[in-house]
C-alpha positions as a Markdown table, in Angstrom:
| # | Residue | x | y | z |
|---|---|---|---|---|
| 1 | Unk | 0.0 | 0.1 | 0.0 |
| 2 | Unk | 2.8 | 2.3 | 0.8 |
| 3 | Unk | 4.6 | 1.6 | -2.4 |
| 4 | Unk | 1.5 | 2.5 | -4.3 |
| 5 | Unk | 1.2 | 5.8 | -2.5 |
| 6 | Unk | 4.8 | 6.6 | -3.2 |
| 7 | Unk | 4.3 | 5.9 | -7.0 |
| 8 | Unk | 1.2 | 8.0 | -7.0 |
| 9 | Unk | 3.2 | 11.0 | -5.5 |
| 10 | Unk | 6.1 | 10.7 | -8.0 |
| 11 | Unk | 3.6 | 10.6 | -10.8 |
| 12 | Unk | 1.6 | 13.6 | -9.5 |
| 13 | Unk | 4.9 | 15.6 | -9.3 |
| 14 | Unk | 6.3 | 14.7 | -12.5 |
| 15 | Unk | 3.0 | 14.2 | -14.6 |
| 16 | Unk | 2.5 | 11.0 | -16.4 |
| 17 | Unk | 6.5 | 10.5 | -16.7 |
| 18 | Unk | 8.5 | 8.9 | -14.0 |
| 19 | Unk | 11.1 | 11.5 | -12.5 |
| 20 | Unk | 14.1 | 9.3 | -13.4 |
| 21 | Unk | 14.8 | 7.4 | -16.5 |
| 22 | Unk | 14.2 | 3.8 | -16.6 |
| 23 | Unk | 17.6 | 3.1 | -18.0 |
| 24 | Unk | 20.4 | 4.5 | -19.8 |
| 25 | Unk | 19.9 | 5.8 | -23.3 |
| 26 | Unk | 21.2 | 3.7 | -26.2 |
| 27 | Unk | 24.1 | 6.1 | -27.0 |
| 28 | Unk | 25.6 | 6.3 | -23.7 |
| 29 | Unk | 25.0 | 2.8 | -22.3 |
| 30 | Unk | 27.8 | 1.4 | -20.5 |
| 31 | Unk | 28.2 | -1.7 | -22.8 |
| 32 | Unk | 28.0 | 0.6 | -26.0 |
| 33 | Unk | 31.3 | 0.6 | -27.9 |
| 34 | Unk | 30.7 | 4.0 | -29.0 |
| 35 | Unk | 29.9 | 5.4 | -25.7 |
| 36 | Unk | 32.9 | 3.6 | -24.2 |
| 37 | Unk | 35.3 | 4.8 | -27.0 |
| 38 | Unk | 34.1 | 8.4 | -26.8 |
| 39 | Unk | 34.1 | 8.3 | -22.9 |
| 40 | Unk | 37.9 | 7.0 | -23.1 |
| 41 | Unk | 38.9 | 9.4 | -25.7 |
| 42 | Unk | 37.4 | 12.6 | -23.7 |
| 43 | Unk | 39.0 | 11.3 | -20.3 |
| 44 | Unk | 42.4 | 10.2 | -21.9 |
| 45 | Unk | 42.7 | 12.8 | -24.8 |
| 46 | Unk | 46.2 | 13.7 | -23.8 |
| 47 | Unk | 47.6 | 10.3 | -23.8 |
| 48 | Unk | 46.0 | 9.8 | -27.3 |
| 49 | Unk | 47.5 | 12.9 | -28.5 |
| 50 | Unk | 50.9 | 11.9 | -27.5 |
| 51 | Unk | 50.6 | 8.6 | -28.8 |
| 52 | Unk | 49.1 | 9.4 | -32.2 |
| 53 | Unk | 52.5 | 10.8 | -33.8 |
| 54 | Unk | 54.1 | 7.6 | -32.8 |
| 55 | Unk | 51.5 | 5.6 | -34.4 |
| 56 | Unk | 51.3 | 7.7 | -37.6 |
| 57 | Unk | 55.2 | 7.1 | -37.9 |
| 58 | Unk | 55.1 | 3.6 | -37.2 |
| 59 | Unk | 52.2 | 3.0 | -39.9 |
| 60 | Unk | 54.3 | 5.0 | -42.6 |
| 61 | Unk | 57.6 | 3.2 | -41.7 |
| 62 | Unk | 56.3 | -0.2 | -40.8 |
| 63 | Unk | 52.8 | -0.5 | -41.9 |
| 64 | Unk | 53.0 | 0.7 | -45.5 |
| 65 | Unk | 56.1 | -1.5 | -46.2 |
| 66 | Unk | 54.4 | -4.5 | -44.8 |
| 67 | Unk | 51.3 | -4.3 | -46.6 |
| 68 | Unk | 53.4 | -3.5 | -49.8 |
| 69 | Unk | 55.4 | -6.6 | -49.2 |
| 70 | Unk | 52.5 | -8.8 | -48.7 |
| 71 | Unk | 51.0 | -7.5 | -52.1 |
| 72 | Unk | 54.5 | -8.0 | -53.9 |
| 73 | Unk | 54.7 | -11.5 | -52.7 |
| 74 | Unk | 51.5 | -12.3 | -54.5 |
| 75 | Unk | 52.9 | -11.0 | -57.8 |
| 76 | Unk | 55.6 | -11.9 | -60.1 |
| 77 | Unk | 57.4 | -8.5 | -59.9 |
| 78 | Unk | 61.0 | -8.5 | -60.7 |
| 79 | Unk | 63.7 | -6.2 | -62.0 |
| 80 | Unk | 62.3 | -6.4 | -65.7 |
| 81 | Unk | 58.6 | -5.8 | -65.1 |
| 82 | Unk | 58.3 | -3.3 | -62.5 |
| 83 | Unk | 57.6 | 0.5 | -63.1 |
| 84 | Unk | 60.7 | 2.5 | -63.9 |
| 85 | Unk | 62.2 | 5.5 | -65.7 |
| 86 | Unk | 65.1 | 5.4 | -68.2 |
| 87 | Unk | 66.2 | 8.7 | -69.0 |
| 88 | Unk | 63.0 | 10.8 | -69.9 |
| 89 | Unk | 61.2 | 7.5 | -70.8 |
| 90 | Unk | 58.8 | 6.1 | -68.2 |
| 91 | Unk | 58.0 | 2.4 | -68.4 |
| 92 | Unk | 54.7 | 1.2 | -66.7 |
| 93 | Unk | 54.7 | -1.9 | -64.5 |
| 94 | Unk | 53.7 | -5.2 | -66.4 |
| 95 | Unk | 53.8 | -7.8 | -63.2 |
| 96 | Unk | 50.9 | -9.9 | -62.6 |
| 97 | Unk | 48.9 | -11.3 | -59.7 |
| 98 | Unk | 50.0 | -14.9 | -59.2 |
| 99 | Unk | 48.4 | -15.6 | -55.8 |
| 100 | Unk | 50.2 | -18.1 | -53.7 |
| 101 | Unk | 52.5 | -19.4 | -56.4 |
| 102 | Unk | 55.6 | -17.7 | -54.8 |
| 103 | Unk | 54.9 | -19.3 | -51.4 |
| 104 | Unk | 54.6 | -22.8 | -53.1 |
| 105 | Unk | 57.6 | -22.3 | -54.7 |
| 106 | Unk | 59.7 | -21.0 | -51.9 |
| 107 | Unk | 58.2 | -23.8 | -49.5 |
| 108 | Unk | 59.1 | -26.5 | -52.2 |
| 109 | Unk | 62.5 | -25.2 | -52.6 |
| 110 | Unk | 65.1 | -27.3 | -50.4 |
| 111 | Unk | 67.2 | -24.0 | -50.2 |
| 112 | Unk | 64.5 | -22.6 | -48.0 |
| 113 | Unk | 64.6 | -25.4 | -45.5 |
| 114 | Unk | 68.4 | -25.6 | -45.4 |
| 115 | Unk | 68.5 | -21.7 | -44.6 |
| 116 | Unk | 65.8 | -22.4 | -41.9 |
| 117 | Unk | 67.7 | -25.1 | -40.3 |
| 118 | Unk | 70.8 | -23.1 | -40.1 |
| 119 | Unk | 68.9 | -19.8 | -38.9 |
| 120 | Unk | 67.4 | -22.0 | -36.0 |
| 121 | Unk | 70.8 | -23.3 | -35.2 |
| 122 | Unk | 72.4 | -20.0 | -35.2 |
| 123 | Unk | 69.8 | -18.4 | -33.3 |
| 124 | Unk | 69.6 | -21.1 | -30.5 |
| 125 | Unk | 73.4 | -21.2 | -30.2 |
| 126 | Unk | 73.7 | -17.4 | -30.0 |
| 127 | Unk | 70.8 | -16.8 | -27.7 |
| 128 | Unk | 71.7 | -19.6 | -25.1 |
| 129 | Unk | 75.4 | -18.9 | -25.1 |
| 130 | Unk | 74.6 | -15.2 | -24.6 |
| 131 | Unk | 72.1 | -15.8 | -21.9 |
| 132 | Unk | 74.5 | -18.3 | -19.8 |
| 133 | Unk | 77.6 | -15.7 | -20.1 |
| 134 | Unk | 75.4 | -12.7 | -19.6 |
| 135 | Unk | 73.8 | -14.4 | -16.4 |
| 136 | Unk | 77.2 | -15.3 | -15.2 |
| 137 | Unk | 78.5 | -11.9 | -15.5 |
| 138 | Unk | 75.8 | -10.3 | -14.1 |
| 139 | Unk | 75.8 | -12.6 | -11.0 |
| 140 | Unk | 79.7 | -11.7 | -10.6 |
| 141 | Unk | 79.0 | -8.1 | -11.1 |
| 142 | Unk | 76.0 | -8.0 | -8.5 |
| 143 | Unk | 78.5 | -8.4 | -5.7 |
| 144 | Unk | 80.7 | -5.8 | -4.0 |
| 145 | Unk | 84.3 | -5.8 | -4.9 |
| 146 | Unk | 87.0 | -3.0 | -5.8 |
| 147 | Unk | 86.7 | -1.9 | -9.4 |
| 148 | Unk | 83.3 | -3.0 | -10.0 |
| 149 | Unk | 82.1 | 0.2 | -11.8 |
| 150 | Unk | 85.2 | 0.0 | -14.1 |
| 151 | Unk | 84.4 | -3.8 | -15.0 |
| 152 | Unk | 80.9 | -2.9 | -15.5 |
| 153 | Unk | 81.9 | 0.1 | -18.2 |
| 154 | Unk | 84.5 | -2.3 | -19.8 |
| 155 | Unk | 81.6 | -5.1 | -20.3 |
| 156 | Unk | 79.1 | -2.5 | -21.4 |
| 157 | Unk | 81.6 | -1.0 | -24.3 |
| 158 | Unk | 80.8 | -3.6 | -27.0 |
| 159 | Unk | 77.2 | -2.3 | -26.7 |
| 160 | Unk | 78.3 | 1.3 | -27.1 |
| 161 | Unk | 80.3 | 0.6 | -30.3 |
| 162 | Unk | 78.3 | 0.8 | -33.4 |
| 163 | Unk | 77.6 | -2.7 | -34.7 |
| 164 | Unk | 79.2 | -2.5 | -38.2 |
| 165 | Unk | 82.5 | -1.2 | -36.6 |
| 166 | Unk | 82.7 | -4.2 | -34.2 |
| 167 | Unk | 82.1 | -6.5 | -37.1 |
| 168 | Unk | 84.6 | -4.9 | -39.3 |
| 169 | Unk | 87.2 | -5.0 | -36.5 |
| 170 | Unk | 86.5 | -8.9 | -36.0 |
| 171 | Unk | 86.9 | -9.3 | -39.6 |
| 172 | Unk | 90.4 | -8.0 | -39.2 |
| 173 | Unk | 91.0 | -10.1 | -36.4 |
| 174 | Unk | 89.9 | -13.0 | -38.3 |
| 175 | Unk | 92.2 | -12.5 | -41.4 |
| 176 | Unk | 94.0 | -15.7 | -42.4 |
| 177 | Unk | 97.3 | -13.9 | -43.3 |
| 178 | Unk | 97.4 | -10.7 | -41.2 |
| 179 | Unk | 94.9 | -11.2 | -38.5 |
| 180 | Unk | 96.0 | -10.9 | -34.9 |
| 181 | Unk | 94.3 | -14.2 | -33.8 |
| 182 | Unk | 96.5 | -16.1 | -36.3 |
| 183 | Unk | 99.7 | -14.1 | -35.5 |
| 184 | Unk | 99.1 | -15.4 | -31.9 |
| 185 | Unk | 98.7 | -19.1 | -33.0 |
| 186 | Unk | 101.7 | -18.7 | -35.2 |
| 187 | Unk | 103.8 | -17.4 | -32.2 |
| 188 | Unk | 102.8 | -20.7 | -30.4 |
| 189 | Unk | 103.7 | -22.8 | -33.5 |
| 190 | Unk | 100.1 | -23.6 | -34.5 |
| 191 | Unk | 99.0 | -23.3 | -38.0 |
| 192 | Unk | 97.0 | -20.6 | -39.2 |
| 193 | Unk | 93.0 | -21.3 | -38.9 |
| 194 | Unk | 91.0 | -20.3 | -42.0 |
| 195 | Unk | 88.3 | -18.5 | -39.6 |
| 196 | Unk | 86.3 | -17.1 | -42.5 |
| 197 | Unk | 87.3 | -19.4 | -45.4 |
| 198 | Unk | 86.1 | -22.9 | -44.0 |
| 199 | Unk | 82.4 | -23.4 | -43.6 |
| 200 | Unk | 82.7 | -24.8 | -40.2 |
| 201 | Unk | 85.0 | -22.2 | -38.8 |
| 202 | Unk | 83.0 | -19.4 | -40.4 |
| 203 | Unk | 79.9 | -20.7 | -38.5 |
| 204 | Unk | 81.7 | -20.5 | -35.2 |
| 205 | Unk | 83.1 | -17.0 | -36.0 |
| 206 | Unk | 79.7 | -15.5 | -36.9 |
| 207 | Unk | 78.2 | -17.1 | -33.5 |
| 208 | Unk | 81.2 | -15.8 | -31.6 |
| 209 | Unk | 81.0 | -12.3 | -32.9 |
| 210 | Unk | 77.1 | -12.1 | -32.5 |
| 211 | Unk | 77.6 | -13.4 | -28.8 |
| 212 | Unk | 80.2 | -10.9 | -28.2 |
| 213 | Unk | 77.6 | -8.1 | -29.3 |
| 214 | Unk | 74.8 | -9.6 | -27.5 |
| 215 | Unk | 76.5 | -10.0 | -24.0 |
| 216 | Unk | 76.2 | -6.2 | -22.8 |
| 217 | Unk | 72.3 | -6.2 | -23.3 |
| 218 | Unk | 71.9 | -9.6 | -21.7 |
| 219 | Unk | 74.2 | -8.7 | -18.8 |
| 220 | Unk | 72.4 | -5.3 | -18.2 |
| 221 | Unk | 69.2 | -6.7 | -18.2 |
| 222 | Unk | 69.8 | -9.5 | -16.1 |
| 223 | Unk | 71.9 | -7.4 | -13.6 |
| 224 | Unk | 68.7 | -5.3 | -13.2 |
| 225 | Unk | 66.8 | -8.3 | -12.4 |
| 226 | Unk | 69.2 | -9.7 | -9.9 |
| 227 | Unk | 69.1 | -6.2 | -8.0 |
| 228 | Unk | 65.4 | -6.3 | -7.7 |
| 229 | Unk | 65.6 | -9.6 | -5.6 |
| 230 | Unk | 65.4 | -9.0 | -1.8 |
| 231 | Unk | 68.6 | -9.7 | -0.1 |
| 232 | Unk | 66.7 | -11.1 | 2.8 |
| 233 | Unk | 65.7 | -14.1 | 0.8 |
| 234 | Unk | 69.3 | -15.1 | 0.5 |
| 235 | Unk | 70.2 | -14.3 | 4.2 |
| 236 | Unk | 67.2 | -16.7 | 5.2 |
| 237 | Unk | 68.3 | -19.4 | 2.9 |
| 238 | Unk | 71.8 | -19.3 | 4.2 |
| 239 | Unk | 70.7 | -19.3 | 7.8 |
| 240 | Unk | 68.7 | -22.4 | 6.8 |
| 241 | Unk | 71.9 | -24.1 | 5.5 |
| 242 | Unk | 71.3 | -23.6 | 1.8 |
| 243 | Unk | 74.4 | -23.7 | -0.4 |
| 244 | Unk | 75.3 | -21.3 | -3.1 |
| 245 | Unk | 73.8 | -23.7 | -5.8 |
| 246 | Unk | 70.9 | -24.1 | -3.9 |
| 247 | Unk | 70.2 | -20.4 | -3.3 |
| 248 | Unk | 71.0 | -19.7 | -7.2 |
| 249 | Unk | 68.5 | -22.5 | -8.2 |
| 250 | Unk | 65.6 | -21.8 | -5.9 |
| 251 | Unk | 65.9 | -17.9 | -5.4 |
| 252 | Unk | 68.1 | -16.4 | -8.3 |
| 253 | Unk | 66.5 | -18.4 | -11.2 |
| 254 | Unk | 62.9 | -17.9 | -10.0 |
| 255 | Unk | 63.6 | -14.2 | -9.2 |
| 256 | Unk | 64.8 | -13.8 | -12.8 |
| 257 | Unk | 62.2 | -15.5 | -14.6 |
| 258 | Unk | 60.0 | -12.5 | -15.6 |
| 259 | Unk | 63.2 | -10.5 | -16.9 |
| 260 | Unk | 64.7 | -13.8 | -18.4 |
| 261 | Unk | 61.6 | -14.5 | -20.5 |
| 262 | Unk | 61.5 | -11.2 | -21.8 |
| 263 | Unk | 65.1 | -10.9 | -22.9 |
| 264 | Unk | 65.2 | -14.3 | -24.4 |
| 265 | Unk | 62.2 | -13.5 | -26.5 |
| 266 | Unk | 64.0 | -10.1 | -27.7 |
| 267 | Unk | 67.3 | -12.0 | -28.3 |
| 268 | Unk | 65.6 | -14.6 | -30.4 |
| 269 | Unk | 64.0 | -12.0 | -32.6 |
| 270 | Unk | 66.9 | -9.8 | -33.0 |
| 271 | Unk | 69.2 | -13.0 | -33.6 |
| 272 | Unk | 66.9 | -14.4 | -36.2 |
| 273 | Unk | 67.0 | -11.1 | -38.1 |
| 274 | Unk | 70.7 | -10.4 | -37.4 |
| 275 | Unk | 71.5 | -9.2 | -40.9 |
| 276 | Unk | 74.9 | -7.1 | -40.2 |
| 277 | Unk | 76.9 | -9.8 | -38.4 |
| 278 | Unk | 76.4 | -12.4 | -41.3 |
| 279 | Unk | 76.6 | -10.0 | -44.2 |
| 280 | Unk | 79.4 | -7.9 | -43.2 |
| 281 | Unk | 81.6 | -10.5 | -41.6 |
| 282 | Unk | 81.2 | -13.4 | -44.2 |
| 283 | Unk | 78.8 | -12.2 | -46.8 |
| 284 | Unk | 77.1 | -15.4 | -46.2 |
| 285 | Unk | 80.2 | -17.4 | -47.2 |
| 286 | Unk | 82.2 | -19.4 | -47.7 |
| 287 | Unk | 79.9 | -20.0 | -50.6 |
| 288 | Unk | 76.6 | -19.9 | -48.9 |
| 289 | Unk | 77.3 | -21.7 | -45.7 |
| 290 | Unk | 76.5 | -19.0 | -43.3 |
| 291 | Unk | 73.4 | -17.5 | -45.1 |
| 292 | Unk | 70.4 | -17.0 | -42.9 |
| 293 | Unk | 67.0 | -16.4 | -44.0 |
| 294 | Unk | 67.1 | -12.7 | -43.9 |
| 295 | Unk | 70.4 | -12.5 | -45.8 |
| 296 | Unk | 68.9 | -14.7 | -48.5 |
| 297 | Unk | 65.9 | -12.1 | -48.8 |
| 298 | Unk | 68.1 | -9.5 | -49.4 |
| 299 | Unk | 70.1 | -11.5 | -51.9 |
| 300 | Unk | 67.1 | -12.1 | -53.9 |
| 301 | Unk | 66.1 | -8.2 | -53.9 |
| 302 | Unk | 69.5 | -6.6 | -54.5 |
| 303 | Unk | 72.1 | -9.3 | -55.6 |
| 304 | Unk | 70.4 | -11.8 | -57.7 |
| 305 | Unk | 70.0 | -11.0 | -61.6 |
| 306 | Unk | 67.3 | -10.1 | -62.4 |
| 307 | Unk | 66.4 | -8.8 | -58.9 |
| 308 | Unk | 63.3 | -10.8 | -57.8 |
| 309 | Unk | 61.1 | -8.5 | -55.7 |
| 310 | Unk | 58.2 | -11.0 | -55.3 |
| 311 | Unk | 60.6 | -13.9 | -54.3 |
| 312 | Unk | 62.2 | -11.5 | -51.7 |
| 313 | Unk | 59.0 | -10.2 | -50.3 |
| 314 | Unk | 57.8 | -14.0 | -50.0 |
| 315 | Unk | 60.9 | -14.7 | -47.9 |
| 316 | Unk | 60.3 | -11.6 | -45.8 |
| 317 | Unk | 56.8 | -12.5 | -45.2 |
| 318 | Unk | 57.6 | -16.1 | -44.2 |
| 319 | Unk | 60.3 | -14.9 | -41.8 |
| 320 | Unk | 57.7 | -12.6 | -40.1 |
| 321 | Unk | 55.1 | -15.6 | -40.0 |
| 322 | Unk | 57.8 | -17.8 | -38.3 |
| 323 | Unk | 58.5 | -15.1 | -35.8 |
| 324 | Unk | 54.9 | -14.6 | -35.2 |
| 325 | Unk | 54.2 | -18.2 | -34.6 |
| 326 | Unk | 57.4 | -18.5 | -32.3 |
| 327 | Unk | 56.0 | -15.3 | -30.2 |
| 328 | Unk | 52.5 | -17.0 | -30.0 |
| 329 | Unk | 53.9 | -20.6 | -28.9 |
| 330 | Unk | 56.3 | -18.8 | -26.4 |
| 331 | Unk | 53.3 | -16.5 | -24.8 |
| 332 | Unk | 51.3 | -19.7 | -24.5 |
| 333 | Unk | 54.0 | -21.5 | -22.7 |
| 334 | Unk | 54.5 | -18.5 | -20.3 |
| 335 | Unk | 51.0 | -18.4 | -19.5 |
| 336 | Unk | 50.7 | -22.1 | -18.5 |
| 337 | Unk | 53.7 | -21.4 | -16.2 |
| 338 | Unk | 51.7 | -18.6 | -14.7 |
| 339 | Unk | 53.6 | -15.8 | -16.2 |
| 340 | Unk | 51.5 | -12.8 | -17.3 |
| 341 | Unk | 52.9 | -11.5 | -20.5 |
């Protein structure tokens, strides 16, 4: 009875309509995507304004070449049928759409699988050795001792030197006739090693140079992770009788898991696409023994005659697809382990 009276009073005050709307309007409903986007834009307009230039630049520098590369991979474009200008004469493009024929040709070529196997071996070897050495150096530099700052600066130095300068320096060191390494071996009565002239030695050489270039980043990242682990955990474990290996296994490694997973992912992507070390040190040689996927794509576009733009784009798209698959599988494995990424 009281409920009916209050409803009558409300109607009398506001006529036949209720005082309050029965529900949010369709345009501003909480579940409405349009209303949510407008509200987020109005609330965080400054963040959107700051991000917009970066998105625009990435779209121009990364997005457009990616779309163009995917399109070219579906054509038969090469040096002879693309649009070009010779003197005052402009020749229109005559290449045609061929669908997935390029992908079928590349995937059916044993050369692709040969390059893929060596690329995977090269990546796994470089990342695993770099991580192990970086972790060891980070663990040592995390302790207090005299001259620690000088050692840190010395170990970071390879990271500060431009990559092409470092690679050319190593190329001089590996020179068979006048290289310092062979001079040292010759002084000890050991025959000169064909560092860059033998396929096996060349593969070891490119792995060594890439590890040397990658250690500073790995060491700095892992050192930051070590410094974030509370010292009380080590003290408590030591009081409980845990030895150095037990403390490392049960405190250090779990404490570094988040940092380790990130740096391993980044290092894998960088190494998989590490063009400068291979190209500047060995040019993919001797022969083609050190060619990886990315250098083969470069060779198709800029060295082969006629230059095969469609084939190079196909190699590039396949490289991107492989890295995306790896990232997805990697992310899924982390989620199964309870890591949020």
